[in-house]
Backbone as a printed PyTorch tensor [residue, N CA C, xyz], in Angstrom:
tensor([[[  0.8080,  -1.0230,   0.1230],
         [ -0.0620,   0.1390,  -0.0300],
         [  0.8930,   1.1770,   0.0080]],

        [[  0.5750,   2.1810,  -0.8750],
         [  1.2910,   3.4670,  -0.8700],
         [  0.9980,   4.2770,   0.3270]],

        [[  1.9830,   4.9020,   0.8830],
         [  1.7150,   5.9980,   1.9730],
         [  1.6000,   7.5350,   1.2190]],

        [[  0.6970,   8.1710,   1.8480],
         [  0.5850,   9.3470,   1.1220],
         [  1.2950,  10.5690,   1.9760]],

        [[  1.7900,  11.5060,   1.1940],
         [  2.8380,  12.5700,   1.8220],
         [  1.8680,  13.4280,   2.7130]],

        [[  2.4500,  13.5010,   3.8240],
         [  1.5420,  14.5760,   5.0000],
         [  1.2690,  15.9020,   4.2570]],

        [[ -0.0490,  16.3830,   4.5240],
         [ -0.5590,  17.4100,   4.2890],
         [  0.2180,  18.7320,   4.8730]],

        [[  0.5600,  19.5560,   4.2990],
         [  1.4410,  20.6820,   4.8520],
         [  0.5920,  21.9030,   4.6370]],

        [[  0.2470,  22.7400,   5.6660],
         [ -0.5720,  23.9500,   5.6740],
         [  0.4950,  25.2510,   5.0880]],

        [[ -0.0510,  25.8950,   4.1990],
         [  0.5940,  27.0230,   3.7260],
         [  0.4460,  28.1250,   4.4980]],

        [[  1.7120,  28.6840,   4.6880],
         [  1.5170,  30.1750,   5.4120],
         [  0.8670,  31.1990,   4.5490]],

        [[ -0.0280,  31.9940,   5.3150],
         [ -0.7730,  33.0100,   4.3620],
         [  0.0450,  33.7290,   3.2790]],

        [[ -0.1630,  33.9090,   2.2760],
         [  0.6220,  34.4330,   1.0070],
         [  1.5390,  33.5150,   0.3210]],

        [[  1.9710,  32.3520,   1.1290],
         [  2.9530,  31.5670,   0.3810],
         [  2.0850,  30.7990,  -0.7710]],

        [[  2.2730,  30.7750,  -1.9750],
         [  1.5470,  30.0750,  -3.0400],
         [  0.2540,  30.7130,  -3.3250]],

        [[ -0.3410,  31.5330,  -2.5690],
         [ -1.3070,  32.1900,  -2.9920],
         [ -1.3520,  32.6710,  -4.4250]],

        [[ -0.3040,  33.4520,  -4.7120],
         [ -0.3130,  34.1290,  -5.9660],
         [ -0.2980,  33.1760,  -7.0730]],

        [[  0.3460,  32.0550,  -7.0630],
         [  0.1120,  31.0070,  -7.8900],
         [ -1.1690,  30.4140,  -7.9990]],

        [[ -1.7030,  30.1590,  -6.8340],
         [ -3.0880,  29.5610,  -6.8870],
         [ -4.1780,  30.4580,  -7.6720]],

        [[ -3.9730,  31.8240,  -7.2380],
         [ -4.9430,  32.6340,  -7.9750],
         [ -4.5900,  32.7990,  -9.5970]],

        [[ -3.4240,  32.7020,  -9.8070],
         [ -3.1390,  32.6980, -11.4180],
         [ -3.7500,  31.4480, -12.0610]],

        [[ -3.5200,  30.1690, -11.3670],
         [ -4.1030,  28.9230, -11.8550],
         [ -5.6430,  29.1000, -12.0590]],

        [[ -6.4750,  29.6470, -11.0800],
         [ -7.6960,  29.7550, -10.9400],
         [ -8.1620,  30.8010, -12.0310]],

        [[ -7.6130,  31.8460, -12.0340],
         [ -7.8720,  32.8590, -13.0970],
         [ -7.6070,  32.2870, -14.5140]],

        [[ -6.3760,  31.6990, -14.6010],
         [ -6.4120,  30.9920, -16.1500],
         [ -7.3550,  30.0170, -16.3880]],

        [[ -7.7790,  29.0800, -15.5340],
         [ -8.8780,  28.2370, -15.7260],
         [-10.3240,  28.9090, -16.0110]],

        [[-10.4960,  29.8720, -15.1950],
         [-11.7550,  30.8180, -15.6500],
         [-11.7810,  31.3620, -17.0390]],

        [[-10.6300,  31.9330, -17.4370],
         [-10.4110,  32.5680, -18.5540],
         [-10.5230,  31.5850, -19.5520]],

        [[ -9.9820,  30.5020, -19.7740],
         [-10.1770,  29.3410, -20.6660],
         [-11.4250,  28.9570, -20.7260]],

        [[-12.3140,  29.0170, -19.8750],
         [-13.5860,  28.4410, -19.9860],
         [-14.7660,  29.5950, -20.4290]],

        [[-14.3840,  30.6490, -20.4590],
         [-15.2670,  31.6300, -20.5100],
         [-15.3060,  32.2830, -21.9670]],

        [[-16.3120,  32.6490, -22.5550],
         [-16.3580,  33.1220, -24.0520],
         [-15.4320,  33.7070, -24.4810]],

        [[-14.8850,  34.7260, -23.8160],
         [-14.0430,  35.8080, -24.1410],
         [-12.7030,  35.0260, -24.0280]],

        [[-12.5160,  34.2020, -23.1990],
         [-11.2900,  33.1440, -23.3930],
         [-11.0480,  32.3620, -24.3800]],

        [[-12.3710,  31.7490, -24.8530],
         [-12.2950,  30.7990, -25.9880],
         [-12.0070,  31.6340, -27.1670]],

        [[-12.5940,  32.8810, -27.3900],
         [-12.2620,  33.5990, -28.5990],
         [-10.9430,  33.9050, -28.7460]],

        [[-10.3540,  34.3080, -27.5750],
         [ -8.8250,  34.8350, -27.5810],
         [ -7.8750,  33.4420, -27.7100]],

        [[ -8.2310,  32.2010, -27.2290],
         [ -7.6180,  31.1040, -27.5110],
         [ -7.5900,  30.8480, -29.1080]],

        [[ -8.9310,  30.8430, -29.5930],
         [ -9.0410,  30.6020, -30.9840],
         [ -8.3250,  31.4120, -31.9680]],

        [[ -8.0990,  32.6430, -31.6240],
         [ -7.2620,  33.7320, -32.0720],
         [ -5.8190,  33.4000, -32.1140]],

        [[ -5.3690,  33.0170, -31.0450],
         [ -4.0860,  32.8960, -30.6310],
         [ -3.5410,  31.5620, -31.4070]],

        [[ -4.3590,  30.4410, -31.1370],
         [ -3.8960,  29.2290, -31.5650],
         [ -4.4740,  28.5890, -32.8600]],

        [[ -5.1850,  29.3860, -33.6490],
         [ -5.7830,  28.7670, -34.8390],
         [ -5.5720,  29.9220, -35.8200]],

        [[ -6.8970,  30.2440, -36.3460],
         [ -7.1490,  31.4330, -37.3790],
         [ -7.6870,  32.6140, -36.9650]],

        [[ -7.3020,  33.6120, -37.4130],
         [ -7.8810,  35.0080, -36.9780],
         [ -9.4000,  35.0880, -37.1460]],

        [[-10.0880,  35.6040, -36.2930],
         [-11.4110,  35.7570, -36.7210],
         [-11.7280,  36.5590, -37.8970]],

        [[-12.8360,  36.0720, -38.4400],
         [-13.4700,  36.9950, -39.5000],
         [-14.6290,  37.4710, -39.1840]],

        [[-15.1920,  37.1840, -38.0210],
         [-16.3370,  37.7400, -37.4300],
         [-16.1310,  38.4690, -36.4470]],

        [[-17.1290,  39.3600, -35.8920],
         [-16.8540,  40.1150, -34.5950],
         [-16.6910,  39.1850, -33.5860]],

        [[-15.7720,  39.8030, -32.5990],
         [-15.3730,  38.9270, -31.4540],
         [-16.7320,  38.4390, -30.5800]],

        [[-17.8630,  39.2460, -30.5060],
         [-18.8120,  38.8690, -29.9620],
         [-19.6710,  37.8250, -30.6980]],

        [[-19.3650,  37.5230, -31.9860],
         [-20.0180,  36.4910, -32.7130],
         [-19.2130,  35.5500, -33.0660]],

        [[-18.2670,  35.1220, -32.1520],
         [-17.0630,  34.1030, -32.2390],
         [-17.6470,  32.8050, -32.5490]],

        [[-18.8860,  32.4950, -32.1480],
         [-19.4470,  31.0910, -32.2340],
         [-19.8330,  30.8250, -33.6900]],

        [[-19.8940,  32.1270, -34.5460],
         [-20.0850,  31.8780, -35.9410],
         [-19.0690,  31.7380, -36.7860]],

        [[-17.7250,  31.7720, -36.3340],
         [-16.5170,  31.6430, -37.1460],
         [-16.6830,  30.3090, -37.7690]],

        [[-16.3210,  30.3880, -39.0970],
         [-16.1000,  29.2980, -39.8740],
         [-14.8810,  28.5350, -39.5130]],

        [[-15.0330,  27.1150, -39.4710],
         [-14.0410,  26.2880, -39.0500],
         [-12.8220,  26.2530, -40.1470]],

        [[-11.6750,  25.7790, -39.4430],
         [-10.4400,  25.8770, -40.2220],
         [-10.7240,  24.3600, -40.7680]],

        [[-10.2800,  24.2990, -42.2120],
         [-10.0370,  23.0190, -42.9220],
         [ -8.7620,  22.6110, -43.3250]],

        [[ -8.5500,  21.3630, -43.8000],
         [ -7.3420,  21.1250, -44.2160],
         [ -6.7330,  21.7660, -45.4050]],

        [[ -5.4420,  22.2160, -45.4180],
         [ -4.9810,  22.9350, -46.4550],
         [ -5.1460,  22.0100, -47.7100]],

        [[ -5.2800,  20.9230, -47.7750],
         [ -5.4660,  20.0050, -49.0970],
         [ -6.9200,  20.1610, -49.3840]],

        [[ -7.7040,  20.6950, -48.6840],
         [ -9.2630,  20.8060, -49.1120],
         [ -9.4510,  22.0870, -49.7500]],

        [[ -8.5800,  23.1340, -49.5250],
         [ -8.7840,  24.5240, -49.9070],
         [ -9.2310,  24.8370, -51.3480]],

        [[ -8.4810,  24.1320, -52.2050],
         [ -8.6720,  24.4400, -53.6180],
         [-10.1980,  23.9500, -53.9480]],

        [[-10.4450,  22.6750, -53.5650],
         [-11.8320,  22.2090, -53.8450],
         [-12.9940,  22.8520, -53.3010]],

        [[-12.7430,  23.3980, -52.0110],
         [-13.7670,  24.2400, -51.4060],
         [-14.0170,  25.6200, -51.9400]],

        [[-12.8870,  26.3980, -52.2000],
         [-13.1550,  27.4710, -52.8040],
         [-13.6350,  27.4960, -54.2550]],

        [[-13.3800,  26.3100, -54.9690],
         [-13.8240,  25.9260, -56.3560],
         [-15.2390,  25.8320, -56.4530]],

        [[-15.7510,  25.1970, -55.1970],
         [-17.4430,  24.7670, -55.3280],
         [-18.1410,  26.1460, -54.8210]],

        [[-17.6380,  27.2970, -54.4340],
         [-18.2050,  28.3770, -54.2010],
         [-18.7660,  28.5160, -52.8880]],

        [[-19.6930,  29.4020, -52.5800],
         [-20.1080,  29.5790, -51.3110],
         [-21.5590,  28.8300, -51.2240]],

        [[-21.6460,  27.9720, -50.0440],
         [-22.8900,  27.3420, -49.7690],
         [-24.1540,  28.0950, -49.1810]],

        [[-23.4130,  29.0830, -48.3140],
         [-24.4100,  29.9470, -47.8020],
         [-23.8040,  31.5010, -47.6230]],

        [[-24.6410,  32.4950, -46.8520],
         [-24.0150,  33.6520, -46.6010],
         [-23.0210,  33.4680, -45.3300]],

        [[-22.8340,  32.5470, -44.6190],
         [-21.8460,  32.4440, -43.5150],
         [-20.7690,  31.6010, -43.8170]],

        [[-20.7900,  30.9630, -45.1870],
         [-19.7590,  30.2860, -45.3180],
         [-18.5660,  31.2190, -45.7840]],

        [[-17.4150,  30.6740, -46.1820],
         [-16.1100,  31.5410, -46.2500],
         [-15.2890,  31.2750, -47.5700]],

        [[-14.4400,  32.1140, -47.7400],
         [-13.3810,  31.8760, -48.9550],
         [-12.0770,  31.5880, -48.0530]],

        [[-11.4280,  30.6280, -48.4130],
         [-10.3830,  29.9700, -47.3460],
         [ -9.1320,  30.4700, -48.1930]],

        [[ -8.0360,  30.4490, -47.1240],
         [ -6.5850,  30.7620, -47.5130],
         [ -5.9040,  29.3690, -47.6740]],

        [[ -4.5440,  29.5970, -48.1870],
         [ -3.9960,  28.1970, -48.4750],
         [ -3.6720,  27.5690, -47.0970]],

        [[ -3.5370,  28.0770, -45.9800],
         [ -3.3380,  27.3000, -44.8510],
         [ -4.7090,  26.8130, -44.1910]],

        [[ -5.7210,  26.8170, -44.6540],
         [ -7.0550,  26.4660, -44.3220],
         [ -7.8600,  27.2060, -43.5130]],

        [[ -7.4460,  28.4480, -43.2560],
         [ -8.0470,  29.4810, -42.3080],
         [ -9.0920,  30.2210, -43.1270]],

        [[-10.3300,  30.5320, -42.6110],
         [-11.1740,  31.3650, -43.5340],
         [-10.4010,  32.7740, -43.6490]],

        [[-10.6590,  33.5360, -44.8880],
         [-10.1080,  34.4300, -44.9420],
         [-11.1800,  35.6910, -45.0330]],

        [[-12.3940,  35.3990, -45.2840],
         [-13.5250,  36.5260, -45.3420],
         [-14.8530,  35.5840, -45.4440]],

        [[-15.7680,  36.1940, -44.9710],
         [-16.9880,  35.4890, -45.1180],
         [-17.5000,  35.7740, -46.6690]],

        [[-18.4930,  34.8310, -47.0910],
         [-19.0910,  34.9580, -48.3120],
         [-19.8220,  36.3240, -48.6270]],

        [[-20.8550,  36.6600, -47.6670],
         [-21.7490,  37.6300, -47.6520],
         [-23.1330,  37.4690, -47.8220]],

        [[-23.8210,  38.5500, -47.8510],
         [-25.3730,  38.2250, -47.6620],
         [-25.7310,  37.7180, -48.8830]],

        [[-25.5980,  37.7630, -49.9280],
         [-26.2210,  37.3400, -51.3030],
         [-25.5240,  35.9720, -51.6190]],

        [[-24.5190,  35.5090, -51.0280],
         [-23.7040,  34.4260, -51.4650],
         [-24.5090,  33.2470, -51.1430]],

        [[-24.5630,  32.4330, -52.0160],
         [-25.1130,  30.8660, -51.9930],
         [-26.6110,  30.8740, -51.6570]],

        [[-27.3870,  32.2040, -51.9610],
         [-28.6210,  31.9680, -51.8740],
         [-29.4260,  31.8030, -53.2070]],

        [[-30.1640,  30.5700, -53.2760],
         [-30.6900,  30.2440, -54.3580],
         [-32.1640,  30.5780, -54.5000]],

        [[-32.6370,  31.4550, -55.3090],
         [-34.0480,  31.7680, -55.3050],
         [-35.0250,  30.5910, -55.8820]],

        [[-36.0630,  30.4730, -54.9690],
         [-36.9330,  29.2400, -55.2950],
         [-38.0420,  29.6220, -55.8320]],

        [[-38.5520,  29.0440, -56.7650],
         [-39.6820,  29.4110, -57.6880],
         [-41.0740,  29.8980, -56.7480]],

        [[-41.7510,  30.6500, -57.3250],
         [-43.0240,  31.1700, -56.3220],
         [-43.9530,  29.9180, -56.5360]],

        [[-44.7170,  29.7830, -55.3870],
         [-45.6700,  28.7670, -55.4500],
         [-46.8950,  28.8100, -56.5420]]])
C-alpha cells in the first residue's frame, strides 16, 4: 500500500499568487472571451466580430482549400479560405442564396 505525503499547511501568502493565477487561467479558458482569444492565438484570426465568435467558420485541411473555394459559397455564412485552411472572409449576404420558384 502506498503511503501518502503528509498535508502541509501553507503560510498566508505562500503560494496564493500561484493559486490565483491558476484559478484565473482556468476561468479565462472556459469563458466565452477566453475561448475567442484562444481561437485567435492558436488557430485562425476571426473573420467575424468577437461577440459572434461562435459563428466563426471552422478551419479546413489545406489540401481541401482548392476544392472548397472552387465549389463556391454554400451560404452567406460560408467563407473563402486561404492556403493554410483558415477562412479569409465571409461569403456575404447574397452568396449561396438560391431563389426558389414562387408557389
